[in-house]
N, C-alpha and C positions, 0 to 999 in steps of 0.2 A: 504494500500500500504506500502511496506517495501523497505528500502534501506539498504545495508549493505555489509560487507565483511567477511572474515574468523574470524575476531576478534570482530566485533560488528555489531549489527543490529540497524537500525534507524527507529523507528515507526513514522508514520505520523498520529496523532490523528486528529479528526475533530476540526475545529476552534471553534465550539460551545461546545466542550467537557468541562466538569466541571474542573475548576482549571487551564485550559490552560497549561497542563504539557509540559515540554521541549520535543522536538522531538528527541533529541540526547543527550547522555552523553558527557562529555569532550572527544574529540578524543584521542586515546591512545598515539599519538606522542607528545602531549602537556601535561605537568603535570597540575594538577588541580590548578587554580589560588590561592586558599587558602594555597597551599603547597609551593608556589614559594617564595624564599627569596626576600626581597625588595632591589634589587641590585641598582636600580636607582629611582629617584623620579617618573619617568614615570610609575613604577609598581603600583603606587597608583591609577591608572586610570582603569576604566571600559569603553571600547569603545562600543557604542551601534549603530548598523546599521539597520535601518528599510528598508524592501525590499518588492517589489512586481514586479515580472517578470523582474529581473535584472541580468539574466544569463550572459549577455555580459560585465558587469562592475564589478560585485561583487568580483570576485577573486582578481582583482587589488586593490580594496578598502581594503579588508581584509589583503592582503599581505603588503600594505603600512602601515596599523596600526600595523601589527605584527612586522615590523622592528623598530617601535618606542618602543617596549618592554613594553606594558601595562600589567596590572595584568590579564586582561581577555578581550576577544572580544565576544560580544553577537550579534547575528542576530535575529531580530524579524520580521517574515514574515507575510504578510497579505493575504496569500492564493494564492501564485504563482502557475501557471500551466505550468511553464517551468522548467529548471534545477536549479533554484535558490536555493532551499532547499538542493538539492544534493551537490552543491558547498559549501554551508554554513556548512553542516554537516561534510564535509571533512576538512575545513580550520578554522572554528570558534571554540571557546571553548564551547559555549552553543548556541542552536538554539531553538527558540520558535515559535509557531503559535499563532497569536492573531487576533482579529477582524480587518479588514482592515481600515486604516486611519493613516496617518503618525504620527500625534500627539498622537493618542491612542497607536500606536505601540511603540513609544519612551517612553511614560509614563510606559507602560507595562515592557519594558526592565529596566528602571530606578528602578522600584519597586523590581526587582530581582537582581540588580547589587550588587556586593560585594565591589566595590572600594570606596575609600574616595572621589575621583573625578570622574566625568562623562564627556565623550566626545561623542557628537552625530555627526555621520559621515554619510552623504548621500552615497548611493551605487555607484553613479557615480562620486565620489570625491576621491582623494588620498592625504594622509598626507605626507609632506616632512619628511625626516629623522631628528630626534631630535625634532620634533614638540611637542610631549607630554612632553619631558624633560623640554622645555621652559615653557609650559603651567603649569606644576606642580610647577615650581619655582614662576611663577606669582601668582598662587593661594595661595601660602604660605604668601603673603603679606596681612596684616590684612585688608586693605581697599578694596581689590579686591575680588569679589565673583564669577566672571565669566569672560568670554572673548571669542574671536574667533581669527581665523588666517587670514593672508593676502590672499585674493582670487587671483588666477591666472587661467584664462581660458586657456585650452590647444589648443590655436590657435594663430598663430604669427601675425595676422592682427592687425593693429593699433586700430581698433574699439574696440577690446576686452581689450586692455590696458586701454582705456577710461572707459570701464565698470568696470574694476578692481579698477581703481582710484576712481570712484564714490562710489563703495562699501566701500572702506576704509574711504572715507569722511563721508559716512552715519554713520559709527560706531563712528567716532570721534565727529561729530557735533550733531547727534541725539541720539546716544547711542543705536542704533538698529542694532542687529546682525541678519543676515539671516542664514537659515539652511545650505546653501551650503558654508558657511564660517567655518564650523566645530566648533559649539558652545561647549565650555567647561565650567564646573561649579562645585562648591563644592556640593557634594551630599546632605548634610544636608540642605543647602540653597535651593537647587532645590526642595526638599520635602516640606520645610516650605513655599515656594512660591506657592505651589499647582501644580507645573509642567507646562507642555504645556497645554494651553486651548484646549480642544478637539473640534476644529472648523476646517472647511474645508480649510481655507486660513489664511495666516499670523500668524500661531501659533508661529512661531519663533520671530516675532516682538513683539507679545503680551507677550511672555515669557521674552523678554528683558525688557519690561516695568515693569513686576513683579519683576525681579531680581534687578532693580535699586533701589527698596525700601530697599534693604539690603546692598548695597554698589556699587562700581564702576565696570564697564566692561572694560576689557583690550583688546587692539588690539596687538596681538603678532607679533613678527618679522617673525616667521616661516610661511611657505606657505601651503595652501591647494590648490591642483590642481583640477580644475572643468572641467567636460566635456562640450563642447559647443553644445551638441546634439540638444537642443531646437532651437538654432539659425540656425543650419544647416538644421533642418527639416522645419522651418517656414520662414526662411529669417531673416537676421540680423536686419534690420530696423523695420520690422513688429513685431518681437518678442520684441525688445527693446521698441517700442511704447506701446505695450500691457502691458509690465511689469510696465512701468512708469505710464500708465493710471490707472492700478489697485492699484499701490502703492499710487498715489496721492489721489484716492478715499478713500483708507483706512486711510491715514493720516488726511483727512478732515472729518472722522467719518461716512463714508458710511456704512450701515449695511452689515454684511458679507454674509448672505444667498443669497441676489440678486447677489452680486459679484461672489459668488461661482457658482451660476447657469450659469451666463454668461461665466465664466472661463471653467466650465465643458462642456458646449455646444460647446465652441471653440475647446477644446481638442477632443471632439467627431467628429467634422467636419474634423479635421486634421487626426484623425485615419481612418475615412471613406475614405478620399482622398488617404491616403497611401494604404489602402486595395484595392481600385479600380485600382490604378496604378500598383500594384504588380501582 
């Protein structure tokens, strides 16, 4: 299958193809990251966005990162069957296909990133203007090796403000950053740590534990805006209870494979219910 226009064609190789080649060159409207002058500290960043069927959110995520002026934006797709790759090929600097799995996809992108700093952005999240500028300033401090942004769900109800406050407290008290907070890290430290453990759940919290061996994690003042879609689909209290149940089990050392099976069964039931109702 091919995507393209008069100036470029974007080939979609098989995910299992050798070397996992990029599916598109740098789009013509954006200069190659290596040729950009380092105008601001944010240009030292590579933003990595893992995707799987995110056509409804991806454009906003990429554009929010673009306005922060990073050195490059990479999208690593896990085999989407919607318009995700087409959108990525239009807006991102480089697009890759990789075996599906969020941790695996983020590690894949990090191994190919050119930036001194990395920022991992979920496809349903948006960076506030200036977020990467602040993150770059923080990572220049010798004792800081990584960090995340202040989470804000895009819903005005008070319950979500409580969720946001709890996320900030988790970072301060436990030193655990979750992926929807926009984790940023020095690339050399990320590689030394071994990157994200390629597990089905809590790869972000496990990465935080690895990174704390090298230095401190910062909580930036800048915001990352998060879609409340899971709470809208499942109900606020039900989703919150499940999140806290899984998090508590994880913190007390429950093995991840059984947790992942329950989590995936739950998601399958939700997807089946949505399909039946539509």
